[in-house]
N, CA and C atoms of all chains as a GROMACS GRO file, in nm:
protein
  558
    1MET      N    1  11.234  11.985   8.656
    1MET     CA    2  11.247  11.972   8.493
    1MET      C    3  11.188  12.056   8.457
    2SER      N    4  11.052  12.076   8.474
    2SER     CA    5  10.968  12.156   8.396
    2SER      C    6  10.908  12.249   8.530
    3ASP      N    7  10.830  12.377   8.434
    3ASP     CA    8  10.751  12.443   8.544
    3ASP      C    9  10.660  12.365   8.590
    4VAL      N   10  10.549  12.298   8.517
    4VAL     CA   11  10.416  12.263   8.572
    4VAL      C   12  10.483  12.134   8.678
    5ASN      N   13  10.599  12.089   8.660
    5ASN     CA   14  10.632  12.014   8.779
    5ASN      C   15  10.693  12.049   8.882
    6GLN      N   16  10.749  12.156   8.872
    6GLN     CA   17  10.761  12.276   8.991
    6GLN      C   18  10.650  12.269   9.066
    7ARG      N   19  10.528  12.314   8.975
    7ARG     CA   20  10.371  12.404   9.052
    7ARG      C   21  10.322  12.284   9.086
    8ILE      N   22  10.390  12.134   9.044
    8ILE     CA   23  10.271  12.042   9.136
    8ILE      C   24  10.337  11.999   9.240
    9GLY      N   25  10.522  12.021   9.239
    9GLY     CA   26  10.585  11.969   9.386
    9GLY      C   27  10.503  12.079   9.489
   10ASP      N   28  10.509  12.196   9.452
   10ASP     CA   29  10.483  12.273   9.525
   10ASP      C   30  10.363  12.262   9.607
   11ILE      N   31  10.228  12.216   9.550
   11ILE     CA   32  10.112  12.177   9.551
   11ILE      C   33  10.145  12.047   9.633
   12VAL      N   34  10.210  11.950   9.650
   12VAL     CA   35  10.179  11.844   9.693
   12VAL      C   36  10.298  11.838   9.859
   13GLN      N   37  10.387  11.929   9.803
   13GLN     CA   38  10.451  11.948   9.951
   13GLN      C   39  10.377  12.064  10.057
   14GLY      N   40  10.305  12.176   9.977
   14GLY     CA   41  10.279  12.235  10.075
   14GLY      C   42  10.154  12.184  10.111
   15ASN      N   43  10.091  12.034  10.101
   15ASN     CA   44   9.946  12.024  10.136
   15ASN      C   45   9.940  11.880  10.198
   16GLY      N   46   9.906  11.864  10.340
   16GLY     CA   47   9.918  11.727  10.402
   16GLY      C   48   9.871  11.629  10.279
   17VAL      N   49   9.730  11.651  10.272
   17VAL     CA   50   9.675  11.547  10.181
   17VAL      C   51   9.575  11.653  10.056
   18VAL      N   52   9.607  11.595   9.946
   18VAL     CA   53   9.559  11.655   9.861
   18VAL      C   54   9.514  11.566   9.729
   19LEU      N   55   9.435  11.602   9.674
   19LEU     CA   56   9.359  11.500   9.557
   19LEU      C   57   9.351  11.574   9.448
   20PHE      N   58   9.437  11.521   9.327
   20PHE     CA   59   9.416  11.578   9.198
   20PHE      C   60   9.306  11.499   9.153
   21MET      N   61   9.178  11.595   9.111
   21MET     CA   62   9.069  11.534   9.069
   21MET      C   63   8.975  11.612   8.947
   22LYS      N   64   8.894  11.558   8.887
   22LYS     CA   65   8.790  11.635   8.786
   22LYS      C   66   8.696  11.678   8.853
   23GLY      N   67   8.690  11.798   8.812
   23GLY     CA   68   8.576  11.900   8.942
   23GLY      C   69   8.596  11.919   9.035
   24THR      N   70   8.519  11.922   9.129
   24THR     CA   71   8.517  11.942   9.264
   24THR      C   72   8.425  11.867   9.369
   25PRO      N   73   8.465  11.806   9.529
   25PRO     CA   74   8.421  11.783   9.569
   25PRO      C   75   8.272  11.759   9.597
   26LEU      N   76   8.243  11.906   9.556
   26LEU     CA   77   8.089  11.903   9.594
   26LEU      C   78   8.040  11.874   9.422
   27PHE      N   79   8.109  11.875   9.311
   27PHE     CA   80   8.042  11.852   9.195
   27PHE      C   81   8.183  11.770   9.142
   28PRO      N   82   8.187  11.625   9.136
   28PRO     CA   83   8.284  11.568   9.085
   28PRO      C   84   8.219  11.531   8.975
   29GLN      N   85   8.346  11.548   8.843
   29GLN     CA   86   8.270  11.558   8.686
   29GLN      C   87   8.330  11.390   8.654
   30CYS      N   88   8.390  11.285   8.713
   30CYS     CA   89   8.395  11.181   8.685
   30CYS      C   90   8.380  11.042   8.794
   31GLY      N   91   8.316  10.955   8.770
   31GLY     CA   92   8.304  10.848   8.871
   31GLY      C   93   8.421  10.820   8.950
   32PHE      N   94   8.510  10.831   8.894
   32PHE     CA   95   8.658  10.787   8.956
   32PHE      C   96   8.728  10.837   9.080
   33SER      N   97   8.692  11.020   9.041
   33SER     CA   98   8.680  11.161   9.104
   33SER      C   99   8.592  11.124   9.209
   34SER      N  100   8.470  11.108   9.186
   34SER     CA  101   8.383  11.103   9.298
   34SER      C  102   8.383  10.963   9.410
   35LYS      N  103   8.444  10.848   9.348
   35LYS     CA  104   8.435  10.784   9.448
   35LYS      C  105   8.548  10.776   9.564
   36ALA      N  106   8.700  10.869   9.459
   36ALA     CA  107   8.813  10.942   9.592
   36ALA      C  108   8.777  10.981   9.674
   37ILE      N  109   8.698  11.082   9.626
   37ILE     CA  110   8.608  11.214   9.728
   37ILE      C  111   8.584  11.139   9.823
   38ALA      N  112   8.468  11.014   9.794
   38ALA     CA  113   8.355  10.937   9.876
   38ALA      C  114   8.472  10.867   9.996
   39ILE      N  115   8.574  10.838   9.954
   39ILE     CA  116   8.657  10.781  10.049
   39ILE      C  117   8.705  10.832  10.127
   40LEU      N  118   8.739  10.977  10.066
   40LEU     CA  119   8.832  11.066  10.174
   40LEU      C  120   8.719  11.154  10.294
   41GLU      N  121   8.620  11.117  10.272
   41GLU     CA  122   8.466  11.178  10.334
   41GLU      C  123   8.496  11.090  10.404
   42HIS      N  124   8.476  10.967  10.380
   42HIS     CA  125   8.448  10.861  10.490
   42HIS      C  126   8.522  10.840  10.593
   43CYS      N  127   8.662  10.832  10.548
   43CYS     CA  128   8.775  10.861  10.626
   43CYS      C  129   8.782  10.992  10.769
   44GLY      N  130   8.694  11.092  10.688
   44GLY     CA  131   8.735  11.202  10.780
   44GLY      C  132   8.834  11.280  10.737
   45ALA      N  133   8.914  11.300  10.609
   45ALA     CA  134   8.982  11.357  10.618
   45ALA      C  135   9.018  11.466  10.557
   46GLN      N  136   9.096  11.582  10.616
   46GLN     CA  137   9.120  11.700  10.588
   46GLN      C  138   9.185  11.713  10.464
   47TYR      N  139   9.132  11.767  10.379
   47TYR     CA  140   9.228  11.736  10.207
   47TYR      C  141   9.224  11.861  10.132
   48GLU      N  142   9.266  11.886  10.062
   48GLU     CA  143   9.248  12.010   9.947
   48GLU      C  144   9.239  11.935   9.817
   49SER      N  145   9.191  11.993   9.730
   49SER     CA  146   9.158  11.966   9.590
   49SER      C  147   9.183  12.053   9.473
   50VAL      N  148   9.227  11.968   9.393
   50VAL     CA  149   9.278  12.053   9.269
   50VAL      C  150   9.203  11.960   9.144
   51ASP      N  151   9.141  12.108   9.075
   51ASP     CA  152   9.025  12.052   8.964
   51ASP      C  153   9.118  12.045   8.852
   52VAL      N  154   9.185  11.944   8.770
   52VAL     CA  155   9.246  11.974   8.654
   52VAL      C  156   9.184  11.976   8.564
   53LEU      N  157   9.021  12.009   8.538
   53LEU     CA  158   8.968  12.055   8.447
   53LEU      C  159   8.982  12.204   8.481
   54GLN      N  160   9.039  12.262   8.555
   54GLN     CA  161   9.025  12.420   8.535
   54GLN      C  162   9.164  12.459   8.504
   55ASP      N  163   9.265  12.361   8.482
   55ASP     CA  164   9.436  12.372   8.440
   55ASP      C  165   9.484  12.280   8.384
   56MET      N  166   9.446  12.298   8.220
   56MET     CA  167   9.490  12.205   8.149
   56MET      C  168   9.651  12.152   8.168
   57GLU      N  169   9.742  12.280   8.199
   57GLU     CA  170   9.891  12.220   8.222
   57GLU      C  171   9.904  12.144   8.359
   58ILE      N  172   9.843  12.154   8.390
   58ILE     CA  173   9.807  12.043   8.552
   58ILE      C  174   9.759  11.944   8.509
   59ARG      N  175   9.657  11.921   8.433
   59ARG     CA  176   9.613  11.826   8.383
   59ARG      C  177   9.688  11.738   8.323
   60GLN      N  178   9.776  11.766   8.185
   60GLN     CA  179   9.859  11.677   8.120
   60GLN      C  180   9.973  11.637   8.231
   61GLY      N  181  10.052  11.754   8.283
   61GLY     CA  182  10.184  11.746   8.393
   61GLY      C  183  10.191  11.621   8.509
   62ILE      N  184  10.021  11.621   8.587
   62ILE     CA  185  10.003  11.546   8.686
   62ILE      C  186  10.025  11.424   8.616
   63LYS      N  187  10.020  11.360   8.497
   63LYS     CA  188  10.039  11.241   8.465
   63LYS      C  189  10.176  11.156   8.454
   64GLY      N  190  10.216  11.305   8.424
   64GLY     CA  191  10.397  11.272   8.430
   64GLY      C  192  10.464  11.292   8.561
   65PHE      N  193  10.414  11.372   8.617
   65PHE     CA  194  10.493  11.362   8.779
   65PHE      C  195  10.526  11.271   8.866
   66SER      N  196  10.383  11.162   8.834
   66SER     CA  197  10.403  11.067   8.922
   66SER      C  198  10.446  10.909   8.808
   67ASP      N  199  10.398  10.954   8.690
   67ASP     CA  200  10.401  10.832   8.594
   67ASP      C  201  10.301  10.752   8.609
   68TRP      N  202  10.189  10.820   8.625
   68TRP     CA  203  10.065  10.738   8.634
   68TRP      C  204   9.941  10.812   8.557
   69PRO      N  205   9.908  10.708   8.497
   69PRO     CA  206   9.820  10.791   8.362
   69PRO      C  207   9.675  10.827   8.375
   70THR      N  208   9.623  10.810   8.524
   70THR     CA  209   9.466  10.852   8.532
   70THR      C  210   9.492  10.967   8.639
   71ILE      N  211   9.343  10.990   8.627
   71ILE     CA  212   9.325  11.095   8.747
   71ILE      C  213   9.177  11.037   8.791
   72PRO      N  214   9.141  11.038   8.927
   72PRO     CA  215   9.231  11.097   9.027
   72PRO      C  216   9.384  11.045   9.082
   73GLN      N  217   9.426  11.182   9.144
   73GLN     CA  218   9.552  11.088   9.232
   73GLN      C  219   9.559  11.153   9.388
   74LEU      N  220   9.623  11.044   9.472
   74LEU     CA  221   9.608  11.126   9.612
   74LEU      C  222   9.748  11.129   9.616
   75TYR      N  223   9.754  11.218   9.721
   75TYR     CA  224   9.925  11.258   9.780
   75TYR      C  225   9.918  11.306   9.896
   76VAL      N  226   9.992  11.226  10.028
   76VAL     CA  227   9.962  11.188  10.142
   76VAL      C  228  10.098  11.260  10.198
   77GLY      N  229  10.152  11.347  10.265
   77GLY     CA  230  10.281  11.416  10.307
   77GLY      C  231  10.345  11.407  10.210
   78GLY      N  232  10.344  11.441  10.079
   78GLY     CA  233  10.411  11.476   9.976
   78GLY      C  234  10.442  11.350   9.902
   79GLU      N  235  10.395  11.254   9.924
   79GLU     CA  236  10.409  11.145   9.817
   79GLU      C  237  10.276  11.124   9.783
   80PHE      N  238  10.317  11.050   9.652
   80PHE     CA  239  10.207  10.947   9.556
   80PHE      C  240  10.136  10.856   9.631
   81VAL      N  241  10.024  10.860   9.643
   81VAL     CA  242   9.974  10.703   9.722
   81VAL      C  243   9.872  10.637   9.619
   82GLY      N  244   9.827  10.693   9.527
   82GLY     CA  245   9.776  10.583   9.406
   82GLY      C  246   9.621  10.656   9.339
   83GLY      N  247   9.590  10.616   9.275
   83GLY     CA  248   9.427  10.641   9.240
   83GLY      C  249   9.324  10.574   9.332
   84SER      N  250   9.170  10.598   9.259
   84SER     CA  251   9.092  10.557   9.330
   84SER      C  252   9.066  10.405   9.363
   85ASP      N  253   9.115  10.331   9.258
   85ASP     CA  254   9.127  10.179   9.284
   85ASP      C  255   9.230  10.142   9.414
   86ILE      N  256   9.324  10.215   9.437
   86ILE     CA  257   9.433  10.152   9.517
   86ILE      C  258   9.383  10.248   9.627
   87MET      N  259   9.307  10.376   9.649
   87MET     CA  260   9.272  10.417   9.765
   87MET      C  261   9.148  10.334   9.812
   88MET      N  262   9.048  10.269   9.730
   88MET     CA  263   8.954  10.163   9.794
   88MET      C  264   9.036  10.051   9.859
   89GLU      N  265   9.128   9.994   9.766
   89GLU     CA  266   9.212   9.858   9.818
   89GLU      C  267   9.236   9.888   9.970
   90MET      N  268   9.302  10.017   9.997
   90MET     CA  269   9.356  10.057  10.123
   90MET      C  270   9.272  10.092  10.192
   91TYR      N  271   9.140  10.128  10.189
   91TYR     CA  272   9.064  10.178  10.267
   91TYR      C  273   9.027  10.044  10.328
   92GLU      N  274   8.988   9.937  10.231
   92GLU     CA  275   8.929   9.813  10.311
   92GLU      C  276   9.010   9.752  10.374
   93ALA      N  277   9.131   9.790  10.350
   93ALA     CA  278   9.238   9.711  10.469
   93ALA      C  279   9.281   9.784  10.566
   94GLY      N  280   9.224   9.877  10.586
   94GLY     CA  281   9.220   9.985  10.688
   94GLY      C  282   9.372  10.075  10.680
   95GLU      N  283   9.443  10.073  10.545
   95GLU     CA  284   9.592  10.166  10.565
   95GLU      C  285   9.557  10.245  10.533
   96LEU      N  286   9.428  10.302  10.483
   96LEU     CA  287   9.416  10.458  10.433
   96LEU      C  288   9.395  10.542  10.569
   97GLN      N  289   9.286  10.466  10.652
   97GLN     CA  290   9.294  10.577  10.732
   97GLN      C  291   9.420  10.566  10.844
   98GLN      N  292   9.489  10.469  10.831
   98GLN     CA  293   9.637  10.453  10.912
   98GLN      C  294   9.719  10.554  10.853
   99LEU      N  295   9.753  10.573  10.719
   99LEU     CA  296   9.810  10.663  10.656
   99LEU      C  297   9.787  10.836  10.669
  100LEU      N  298   9.649  10.812  10.660
  100LEU     CA  299   9.595  10.942  10.712
  100LEU      C  300   9.630  11.004  10.836
  101ALA      N  301   9.596  10.905  10.897
  101ALA     CA  302   9.637  10.930  11.074
  101ALA      C  303   9.802  10.965  11.077
  102GLU      N  304   9.876  10.896  11.053
  102GLU     CA  305  10.004  10.909  11.046
  102GLU      C  306  10.076  11.044  10.976
  103LYS      N  307  10.034  11.064  10.860
  103LYS     CA  308  10.124  11.154  10.790
  103LYS      C  309  10.014  11.274  10.759
  104ALA      N  310   9.934  11.281  10.770
  104ALA     CA  311   9.805  11.396  10.736
  104ALA      C  312   9.833  11.533  10.780
  105VAL      N  313   9.978  11.550  10.817
  105VAL     CA  314   9.994  11.674  10.891
  105VAL      C  315   9.994  11.802  10.786
  106ASP      N  316   9.939  11.905  10.837
  106ASP     CA  317   9.933  11.987  10.738
  106ASP      C  318  10.056  12.096  10.784
  107PRO      N  319  10.120  12.148  10.687
  107PRO     CA  320  10.224  12.217  10.717
  107PRO      C  321  10.145  12.370  10.768
  108ALA      N  322  10.049  12.433  10.698
  108ALA     CA  323  10.026  12.520  10.781
  108ALA      C  324   9.978  12.548  10.905
  109THR      N  325   9.912  12.457  10.963
  109THR     CA  326   9.889  12.485  11.101
  109THR      C  327  10.003  12.455  11.230
  110MET      N  328   8.628  10.570   7.323
  110MET     CA  329   8.658  10.454   7.196
  110MET      C  330   8.631  10.324   7.258
  111PRO      N  331   8.509  10.227   7.271
  111PRO     CA  332   8.553  10.071   7.302
  111PRO      C  333   8.647  10.002   7.287
  112MET      N  334   8.700   9.917   7.334
  112MET     CA  335   8.813   9.804   7.329
  112MET      C  336   8.765   9.714   7.389
  113PRO      N  337   8.753   9.579   7.316
  113PRO     CA  338   8.722   9.441   7.337
  113PRO      C  339   8.813   9.401   7.467
  114ALA      N  340   8.749   9.335   7.560
  114ALA     CA  341   8.793   9.265   7.655
  114ALA      C  342   8.877   9.177   7.625
  115ALA      N  343   8.841   9.128   7.553
  115ALA     CA  344   8.986   8.982   7.469
  115ALA      C  345   9.096   9.091   7.455
  116GLN      N  346   9.124   9.177   7.415
  116GLN     CA  347   9.222   9.292   7.351
  116GLN      C  348   9.326   9.313   7.499
  117ILE      N  349   9.226   9.387   7.581
  117ILE     CA  350   9.284   9.407   7.724
  117ILE      C  351   9.354   9.279   7.815
  118GLU      N  352   9.266   9.178   7.783
  118GLU     CA  353   9.367   9.068   7.818
  118GLU      C  354   9.469   9.048   7.786
  119ALA      N  355   9.468   8.995   7.645
  119ALA     CA  356   9.558   8.981   7.539
  119ALA      C  357   9.707   9.065   7.566
  120LEU      N  358   9.674   9.238   7.612
  120LEU     CA  359   9.786   9.274   7.618
  120LEU      C  360   9.854   9.256   7.745
  121ILE      N  361   9.781   9.245   7.886
  121ILE     CA  362   9.831   9.206   7.999
  121ILE      C  363   9.900   9.069   8.011
  122LEU      N  364   9.852   8.971   7.890
  122LEU     CA  365   9.940   8.829   7.906
  122LEU      C  366  10.058   8.859   7.846
  123ALA      N  367  10.031   8.952   7.767
  123ALA     CA  368  10.151   8.972   7.658
  123ALA      C  369  10.259   9.003   7.765
  124ALA      N  370  10.281   9.076   7.834
  124ALA     CA  371  10.357   9.140   7.950
  124ALA      C  372  10.393   9.034   8.056
  125LEU      N  373  10.272   8.991   8.091
  125LEU     CA  374  10.284   8.908   8.212
  125LEU      C  375  10.233   8.772   8.207
  126PRO      N  376  10.320   8.664   8.114
  126PRO     CA  377  10.242   8.521   8.086
  126PRO      C  378  10.172   8.466   8.181
  127ASP      N  379  10.220   8.460   8.308
  127ASP     CA  380  10.183   8.386   8.391
  127ASP      C  381  10.048   8.395   8.460
  128ALA      N  382  10.011   8.560   8.434
  128ALA     CA  383   9.949   8.618   8.498
  128ALA      C  384   9.767   8.557   8.507
  129GLN      N  385   9.685   8.555   8.579
  129GLN     CA  386   9.574   8.550   8.558
  129GLN      C  387   9.466   8.686   8.564
  130VAL      N  388   9.367   8.657   8.478
  130VAL     CA  389   9.332   8.820   8.437
  130VAL      C  390   9.199   8.811   8.404
  131GLU      N  391   9.111   8.851   8.506
  131GLU     CA  392   8.970   8.823   8.517
  131GLU      C  393   8.896   8.986   8.475
  132ILE      N  394   8.839   9.006   8.359
  132ILE     CA  395   8.768   9.115   8.330
  132ILE      C  396   8.634   9.109   8.329
  133ARG      N  397   8.594   9.214   8.385
  133ARG     CA  398   8.427   9.229   8.378
  133ARG      C  399   8.385   9.358   8.305
  134ASP      N  400   8.303   9.331   8.230
  134ASP     CA  401   8.246   9.492   8.149
  134ASP      C  402   8.163   9.522   8.223
  135LEU      N  403   8.197   9.624   8.292
  135LEU     CA  404   8.082   9.653   8.398
  135LEU      C  405   7.951   9.702   8.373
  136ALA      N  406   7.950   9.798   8.222
  136ALA     CA  407   7.836   9.869   8.157
  136ALA      C  408   7.775   9.760   8.085
  137GLY      N  409   7.839   9.692   8.021
  137GLY     CA  410   7.817   9.618   7.846
  137GLY      C  411   7.812   9.687   7.752
  138ASP      N  412   7.836   9.763   7.774
  138ASP     CA  413   7.898   9.898   7.678
  138ASP      C  414   8.051   9.868   7.609
  139GLY      N  415   8.125   9.792   7.640
  139GLY     CA  416   8.282   9.760   7.580
  139GLY      C  417   8.375   9.894   7.620
  140ASP      N  418   8.367   9.984   7.738
  140ASP     CA  419   8.408  10.070   7.747
  140ASP      C  420   8.434  10.137   7.910
  141HIS      N  421   8.347  10.014   7.961
  141HIS     CA  422   8.384  10.056   8.159
  141HIS      C  423   8.404   9.907   8.188
  142TYR      N  424   8.544   9.870   8.247
  142TYR     CA  425   8.577   9.751   8.282
  142TYR      C  426   8.648   9.736   8.423
  143ALA      N  427   8.628   9.660   8.450
  143ALA     CA  428   8.706   9.599   8.592
  143ALA      C  429   8.804   9.488   8.582
  144ALA      N  430   8.922   9.517   8.595
  144ALA     CA  431   9.029   9.379   8.585
  144ALA      C  432   9.068   9.366   8.718
  145HIS      N  433   9.115   9.220   8.751
  145HIS     CA  434   9.196   9.159   8.857
  145HIS      C  435   9.296   9.086   8.782
  146VAL      N  436   9.425   9.119   8.836
  146VAL     CA  437   9.537   9.038   8.770
  146VAL      C  438   9.570   8.984   8.931
  147VAL      N  439   9.625   8.888   8.900
  147VAL     CA  440   9.712   8.790   8.988
  147VAL      C  441   9.842   8.717   8.923
  148ALA      N  442   9.962   8.775   8.969
  148ALA     CA  443  10.068   8.737   8.877
  148ALA      C  444  10.220   8.750   9.030
  149SER      N  445  10.251   8.678   8.983
  149SER     CA  446  10.372   8.616   9.060
  149SER      C  447  10.492   8.724   9.050
  150ALA      N  448  10.475   8.818   8.936
  150ALA     CA  449  10.543   8.911   8.906
  150ALA      C  450  10.557   9.048   9.025
  151PHE      N  451  10.404   9.060   9.072
  151PHE     CA  452  10.405   9.156   9.172
  151PHE      C  453  10.419   9.124   9.293
  152THR      N  454  10.528   9.061   9.329
  152THR     CA  455  10.547   8.966   9.460
  152THR      C  456  10.653   9.077   9.489
  153GLY      N  457  10.638   9.151   9.627
  153GLY     CA  458  10.733   9.208   9.670
  153GLY      C  459  10.770   9.400   9.626
  154MET      N  460  10.640   9.388   9.553
  154MET     CA  461  10.593   9.505   9.484
  154MET      C  462  10.509   9.611   9.535
  155SER      N  463  10.465   9.723   9.561
  155SER     CA  464  10.378   9.800   9.585
  155SER      C  465  10.268   9.782   9.495
  156ARG      N  466  10.167   9.852   9.569
  156ARG     CA  467  10.024   9.860   9.481
  156ARG      C  468  10.076   9.939   9.379
  157VAL      N  469  10.084  10.079   9.401
  157VAL     CA  470  10.180  10.139   9.338
  157VAL      C  471  10.242  10.060   9.197
  158ALA      N  472  10.349  10.012   9.217
  158ALA     CA  473  10.426   9.929   9.131
  158ALA      C  474  10.359   9.850   9.044
  159GLN      N  475  10.292   9.770   9.110
  159GLN     CA  476  10.227   9.670   9.065
  159GLN      C  477  10.100   9.744   8.938
  160HIS      N  478  10.027   9.798   8.970
  160HIS     CA  479   9.936   9.889   8.871
  160HIS      C  480   9.986   9.935   8.738
  161LYS      N  481  10.118  10.019   8.790
  161LYS     CA  482  10.243  10.089   8.690
  161LYS      C  483  10.251   9.938   8.616
  162LEU      N  484  10.283   9.840   8.640
  162LEU     CA  485  10.327   9.719   8.587
  162LEU      C  486  10.213   9.691   8.461
  163VAL      N  487  10.118   9.709   8.472
  163VAL     CA  488   9.960   9.648   8.438
  163VAL      C  489   9.908   9.766   8.319
  164TYR      N  490   9.992   9.892   8.387
  164TYR     CA  491   9.941  10.042   8.296
  164TYR      C  492  10.060  10.013   8.172
  165THR      N  493  10.171   9.996   8.214
  165THR     CA  494  10.277   9.968   8.108
  165THR      C  495  10.227   9.836   7.989
  166ALA      N  496  10.193   9.742   8.063
  166ALA     CA  497  10.123   9.627   7.958
  166ALA      C  498  10.013   9.674   7.862
  167LEU      N  499   9.956   9.788   7.898
  167LEU     CA  500   9.838   9.835   7.824
  167LEU      C  501   9.907   9.934   7.745
  168GLY      N  502  10.042   9.956   7.768
  168GLY     CA  503  10.088  10.026   7.632
  168GLY      C  504  10.012  10.166   7.604
  169GLY      N  505  10.041  10.266   7.714
  169GLY     CA  506  10.002  10.409   7.713
  169GLY      C  507   9.836  10.406   7.669
  170ARG      N  508   9.762  10.318   7.656
  170ARG     CA  509   9.612  10.316   7.641
  170ARG      C  510   9.532  10.379   7.748
  171MET      N  511   9.590  10.325   7.856
  171MET     CA  512   9.510  10.407   8.019
  171MET      C  513   9.516  10.524   7.993
  172GLY      N  514   9.433  10.608   8.058
  172GLY     CA  515   9.393  10.744   8.033
  172GLY      C  516   9.366  10.789   7.914
  173GLY      N  517   9.362  10.652   7.791
  173GLY     CA  518   9.322  10.753   7.663
  173GLY      C  519   9.183  10.683   7.580
  174GLU      N  520   9.241  10.584   7.542
  174GLU     CA  521   9.134  10.514   7.465
  174GLU      C  522   9.107  10.414   7.570
  175LEU      N  523   9.127  10.347   7.687
  175LEU     CA  524   9.070  10.279   7.794
  175LEU      C  525   9.023  10.389   7.925
  176HIS      N  526   8.922  10.490   7.909
  176HIS     CA  527   8.899  10.554   8.020
  176HIS      C  528   8.875  10.455   8.146
  177ALA      N  529   8.795  10.389   8.146
  177ALA     CA  530   8.728  10.321   8.260
  177ALA      C  531   8.779  10.212   8.254
  178LEU      N  532   8.874  10.188   8.329
  178LEU     CA  533   8.918  10.036   8.361
  178LEU      C  534   8.963  10.047   8.576
  179GLN      N  535   8.878   9.984   8.628
  179GLN     CA  536   8.899   9.960   8.776
  179GLN      C  537   8.966   9.869   8.746
  180LEU      N  538   9.083   9.903   8.851
  180LEU     CA  539   9.222   9.740   8.848
  180LEU      C  540   9.225   9.707   8.984
  181THR      N  541   9.226   9.576   9.016
  181THR     CA  542   9.274   9.532   9.153
  181THR      C  543   9.397   9.437   9.105
  182THR      N  544   9.485   9.415   9.170
  182THR     CA  545   9.587   9.330   9.172
  182THR      C  546   9.624   9.228   9.316
  183ALA      N  547   9.660   9.136   9.257
  183ALA     CA  548   9.699   9.028   9.374
  183ALA      C  549   9.807   8.959   9.340
  184VAL      N  550   9.912   8.904   9.426
  184VAL     CA  551  10.001   8.794   9.411
  184VAL      C  552   9.952   8.680   9.455
  185PRO      N  553   9.993   8.569   9.369
  185PRO     CA  554   9.917   8.433   9.391
  185PRO      C  555   9.927   8.391   9.535
  186ASN      N  556   9.812   8.313   9.570
  186ASN     CA  557   9.817   8.228   9.748
  186ASN      C  558   9.918   8.154   9.713
   0.00000   0.00000   0.00000
C-alpha cells in the first residue's frame, strides 16, 4: 500500500522474531516495552528490536500495519503475535515458548 | 490525559452488552488501568481478535488518550 508498509513488511519477513518497541532492550522507554523484553529474555529468545522512537514513520505506520493501536508489537515468523499483554498471557500458558521454538527460524542462518 | 474507569467500562459495555468488565486503577492516578473483560462474543476468536474487539469498543482512544491499559480477555466458563 504505502512505502512504510513495505518497509515494515520487509522487517517482519526478514527477522524470525522482531519486537517493535519504545527504546532499546537495554533502555526501554516505556513499561510495556520493558515487560515485553523481560518476557523474551525469560524465554531465552533470539530477537531483533526496532526502536520506534527513532523512526516516526514506523512509529505511526506500525499501528496501521496490523491494525493494532499500541506499541510494543511482537512478530514471529512474519506474523503479528500481539502486544505485551498477549505476550504475558501466552507466556503464562506456555504458548509463547512453544511458538518461539517452532517458528523462530532466523532466515539469516 | 486521565480517563475515568467508569467511562472505559461504559464504552466496553456499549459494544459488548453481556460482558463482565473489571477495571482496576493501578496507580490511583486515573491514567494506568488494568481491565479484564469476559464476554461470550470472544468465543472462537484468537487473543488478538478479542483484544481488537475491545480496542474497537474504545473507539480509537487506545494508544492515544488511553496510554496505559493492561488488557486481559476471556470467554465465560
